[in-house]
N, C-alpha and C positions, 0 to 999 in steps of 0.2 A: 724600647727605649724609641719615642716619637719625635719625631725634629722637624720642623718649618722652614722655610726659605723665608730672609731674614738680612736685614741692613744694620750698618751702623755697631760694628764692633768694635769696643774701647775700652780700655784699662791697662792696667797693669799685672802682671801675669809673673809668679815665681813658681816653676815648675819645679817636682822633686827630682832629688839625687840622680847623678846617673845610675843609671843599671849596671853596667861593665864594671863601672870604678867602686860599688856598692859591695856588690858581691867579689872582689878582690882583695877589699880593706876585710872582710872577714875570714877569708881564707890565706894572706900573708898575715893574719895579725895572730892565727891562732897556732903557725908555726913559727912564731916569732914567740924571744923573751922578754916576758912580761906585757903589760898591758897596753893595747890600742884601742885609743880613745877615736871614736866616729863620729861627726858631725852632719846634721843633714844626710841620712842613710834614708835609702828607698826601702819603705817598711812592703813592698810589692811581696804578691805569691813565690816567686822566682828565690828575688833575694832572701826570705823565710825560709825558702825552701837549705839554703847555703848553712843559716845559723842554725838549721835543724838538724843535719848533716854533721857539720862540728859539735853541735851537741853531744849527736849518740858517739862520736869520736873521743869523749873524754873532756869537751872544752866547757870553761863557764863561760857564759855568755850572757850578758845581762844588756836588756831592750827597753827603753821607754821614747816608745813613735819614734821619731829622727835620730834618736841619740842612741850609739852603740857601744858598749865596752865589753872588749874581747879578753882574755886574759890568757894569755899563750903560755904556751909548754916547751916553745922549742922545735926544731925540726924533727926530733925524734921523741917526741913529747904525747903522740897520738894514741888512743887506746883501741884495741879491737872492739868492733860494736858487735853490741847483743843481738843487732837483729839487721834485716835488708836497711838500707841507708835510701828511704824516700826522697827522689829528687824531685819529684812531683813534674813539672812541665817545662823545667829547666835546662835548655843544652849546654848551657854557659857550664852549669854548677857540675853535669856531668862529666864536658871531659875535660873540665879542670883539676877535678875532685881526681880523676883519675889518675891523671899524672902523678899527684899528690901522693896517691895510694899505693901507687906503682913502688915507690921507694919504701914501702913499710914494712915491718918482720910478723903482718899477721894477716888474714884473709878476712875481704870483705867483698859487698854483693851492691850494686847500685841497679835502682830500677825505678820507674817514673810512671805516669799515666800512659792511656794508648796511644798519644799524640808524640811523647816523647821516646817510646820505646821502638817504634816505628822510625824511626829517624838514622840517619847511617852516621855509623860509630867505628866501620872501618877505618877512616880516615885515621883516628886517633891510635885503634888498636896494630895496626900496620908499624908505625913509627916507634912506639912502645916495644913492639915486641923486638922488634929492631933492636932497642938497647936492653934486651936481657928480660923487660918485663915476662910474669907470669900472668895475660890475660887474654880472657876470652869471649866470647856472644852465647851467652847460657843457650837463646834457641839456634845458635849456629847459622844466624841470617845477618851477620855485621852488626847487629844492633842492640840494644839493652834489652833483657836483662845483663849487666857486663860482671865479669866475676874475675876477681883480680885477688895474687896469692903473693907471697914474699918470695922475691928473689933480685940478686944482686945485679942491679944496672951499671952498663958502661955509657960513656959519652959518644956519639954521632956526629954525622954530618948529615942532614934530613934535607931534602930539595924537596918542598912542598909541592906537590900537583897545585895544589888552588892559594888563594891568598886567603887567609881565614885564622882571624885573631885567635880562634879559641884552638885549632891544633898545634899553634905555634905557642901558643901559654900552656899547653898539656904537655909538650915535650920539653919547654924548659923550666915547667916546672917539677918534670921529674930528674933534668938533668940538675939538681939542688942536687940531688941522691945517688948521680954516678959518680963513676970513679977518676971522671976525666971531663975537657971541656966539650959541650955539645952546642950545638949551632941549627940554628932553621933558616932556611933560604927560601925564600916565597916568589912567585911571577911578579908581584905585584906588594905594594906596602899596605897591610893590613895594620887596623888600629892597635897603638902601642901600649895601652895602660897599663898592660902587664911587667913590658922594661923601664918604662919609670917608675911604676911603684917597688917594683922588687929594688931598683937602685936605692929610693929612696931608705929602703927596711934595709938596707946595707951590703945588697948583693952584690957581686963582680958580673955585671948583665954589660953588654954594651954592642951596638946597633953600626953595620956596615954597609954603608948603601954602594949598589955596586954601580960603576960608572958607566957602565956601557948598556945598561937596560933600567927600567923603573922599577925594580924589585930589591931587594935589600935583604941584607944575615943578620939575624940577631944570636949572638954569642954570648954561652953563661959557664959561667966554673963553678963549682961544688962549693960550699964555703962552710966554714964551722958556725955560723948562728946567724940568723937575722935579730933584728930589733926591734920592739913595739914602737909604733908611733901616734900622732896626733893627727887627723885626718879631717879636712871638710870638705864631701864630695860636691864638685862642683854640680848647676844643673843639668839635667841629660838633654845633651841637645836631639836626641829622637822622640824627647817628649815635647821638645818648642818648638819641634816639625809642625807639626798641625797646628799649634798658634798660627806659625809663621804662614802656613798654609790659609790658614782663616784670616788672617789680614790682609791678603795679596789678594782673593778670590772675591769677598765678600764685599758687596757695594760700602763706601762709605765707613772704610774701617778704619785703626789706626792703634795698634798694639802692642807694649811695650813686655820685655822679656826681658826680667834681672837674671845676672849669674850664670850665664849660660857657658856650658865646658865647651872651645871652640875648638879643640886638637886639631890639629891639621888631619892626622887621620881618621878622624869623624865627619867634620865639615861640609865636606863633599855639596849640603843642600845649600848651602849658601851661593859658592860657587856657581849651582845651577838656577837658582831664582834670579842673579845676575844676568845668568845667560841668557833667561827668559824675560830681560825686561824689568826684574821686580826694582822697589824702593824699599832696600833694605840697608838700615845703616848697625855698623858696631860702633859703640862708645866702652869709655871705661876699660879698653883692653890691657888686661894684668897675669901673671904667673903665678901661682899658688900651687906648692907641693909638684911641681914639675910638669901642672898643665895650664895650658890656654885658657882663661875666662873672658866673658866680655857681658856685657847687654845689647840688646839684638832690638829694634823698632823698626814697623813694618807699616804700609800703606796699600791700601788696596790700588793694585797696578794692572795695566794691558799688558796684559803676559803674551808669548808668542811661543811658538815651537820651537824644539832644539833636538840635538840629538846626544844621547849620554851614554857613552861608552869606555871600554879601555881602565886606565888608572884608575880614574876616579871613583869606578864602581863600587871596591871595597871600602870606601869613605863616606857612602850614603846607601849601602846595602838592605839596610833596615826603614831608611828612609822613601825608598820608591812607591810603595802604596802611595801614600800621600802625594808622592812627583807626580804618580797619573794623574791621581784626582785635578792638579792645579794642573796639569798639559790636557785635561779631559774640555776644560773650559778656556785655554787656553787660542790664539789664533793660529792657525794652519795646525803644524804635523810635528810631534815628537815621537824619536826615536829612539830606545831604550837595547841596548846591546850588551852583551858580556855579563849578564846577571843570570846564569843558568841556577848558582846559587840561591835563587827564591824557590825552586824547587824541594828545597831542603830544610827550609823554615817549617814553624808552624803549622802551617799547612802550605800546599804548592800554591805560593803566590803571583804566579804567573796565569796561576788557572781561576783562582779566587778573583784576583784585581779584574782580570777580562770578564768573567761573568758578571760580578755586580756592575760594571764600567757597563756594561751592554743593557741590564735590567733599567739603567738610568737614564738610557735613551743614546748612549756615547759609540761613536764608529772606533771599535779598536780589534784589532787582530793580533792572536799570541805568536810566539817565537819559541823556537826552541831554547833561546838564551834572553831572551825580552818580551818586548811590543811594542805595535805600533798604534798612536792613538792618532786621532782626526778630533781637533779641537769645535768645542760646540754648546751650545746649550745641555742642562742637563735636568732631569725631570723626577721627580718624584719616584720612590721605589720600596720593595720590600728586599732587605739587604741578607744576606746569608754569610754570617762571617766563619762556620765551622769552628766556633772558639778561640778563633784569633783574635789576639788583641790588637794587633797594629792596623787588620782590615775595619779592626770596630771602629778604630777612632778615624782615620782614613775616611770612611764614609760617612762619620758621623758631621766632619767638617764638609765633604763633597753635600752633605741634605742640607748645609746652612747655603749653598750659591745654586741649589736646585730649584723648581718650580714644583710645589704642591709641597705633599708631606714624605718623608722617608722613614721607614718602620729598622730599625737596628734588630736582630735576631742575637737572644746570649750577647747584652750588652754588657753584663758585666763580668764578661772576657778582660776588660780593661784593668780588672786590679794586679794582674798578673804584675803589671808597670806601671800602672798608673790609675791607684784606687780613687783619688780625688777629680779624675779629666770632668767627670760629665760636671760636677758643681762649680772647677773651676770653669769649663765652659760658659756654663747659665751667667755666671756672674758678668759676664761681657754681653750677653744679649740683651 
C-alpha cells in the first residue's frame, strides 16, 4: 500500500464493532443457555478464530456479515474437539478460551500462528495451575501450543503482577467452574468488558476498588447457568483511534466518528488527546448493555508533547502506536513510560514503532518500558509492519501527515481487526 501526504480529511466514519466485546459475546453466548444474538460484530480474523474454535467445540453459530447468532449449550455443554483448536493470531482467543477449557471434562490443544506461539502464556498457566487446572506449554517454554486436560478447579485469590484484561478474564472464566469464590486483584484497573458482560449474562461478579491504590479486585462466584442475550457491539475505540489521530494531525480536517465505545477502562486516548491540546468533542453520550457510547468529533489541532505514564497505560495500551505518531508531529517532547506490555503484543511495539518513526525522520529513543519522542516533521518512507495490524494502521495515518510517499509493507494484515480500514480511509481523502 502506498500513501501520500494530504490535506482536508472530511466526513463521517462508522468504525467496526469492538474487537474485545465481539470475542466475549461469542464465548459467553456459547456457554450460556439459549440463543445470543449479536449485532455489529467485528468479522475480523481474530474474532472469526473465536467463532471457529467454538464451532469445533460443538456450538452452532450462524454468521451473516456483522450479525451473529450463537446457539449456546450452557456451562457444561461443550464437546471435545476432534482436532487442535486453531486460534490464529488471537491472544484474546487463546487466553480467555483457556480459562473456559480448564473447567471442561475433556482434553484440548490450542495453537496459533508463529507470532501467537511466541507470546507469553505463563501469565495464565500460573494462576490456572493454582486453581488446580491441568494446563501446560507443549514446548515447555511458557508459550503455545497449550495442552489442557480435565481437572477439578477451586477458587483462589490471585494477585496479578500485571494489569491485563486477558489474564483477569481467563481466571474469572475458570472461576465459573470452580468450587468457590475466585478473585483477581490487579495493580491497575484493566478493561472491564468481561465483568460487565458476564453480569448481563447472569453471572455473580463484582468489582471492588482498592481505596489505597489505583488497583481493583474482580470477584466471581460459580453459577448454575448463564443466559443468552441480545447484544449490539459498540464501535471499537481502538479502531476509532486512527481516525481521531488523522483528524487531529492532517491539515484542514474534520472527522465525525459515530457510536464509539468510551468505556473508561478503554478511553485513555481521549484524555491524552486533550492533554496534547486536541480539539475533540463527545456528544450523544449514552449507556447500552453496561457499556458507555458516544459520537466523537475531531478537528485539526496544534498538538504539544505530554507525559503518558502510570494508571492510564492499561486504558490505551493498544493505541500507543498511533499516539506515538501524533507525538511525532506535535510541538516538543512526549514521554511514554510504564508500557513494557508493548513488548509482548503482536510485535515488540516499542521496537517496531521506534524503527518506523526513525525511518520517517523522527528523533525517538526507545526505553525498557516506553519511548521518548521529539516532535517535528515526518517524511515518506518504507514502513515494515512485521504483520502487526496496529503498526500498519498507525503508520498509514503517519503517511497522510508526512511529506512525500510512504509504502506500507504487508498492509493487508489490517484484516485482523479492521478489514475495511483502507476503504474507510480512502472515503475521507
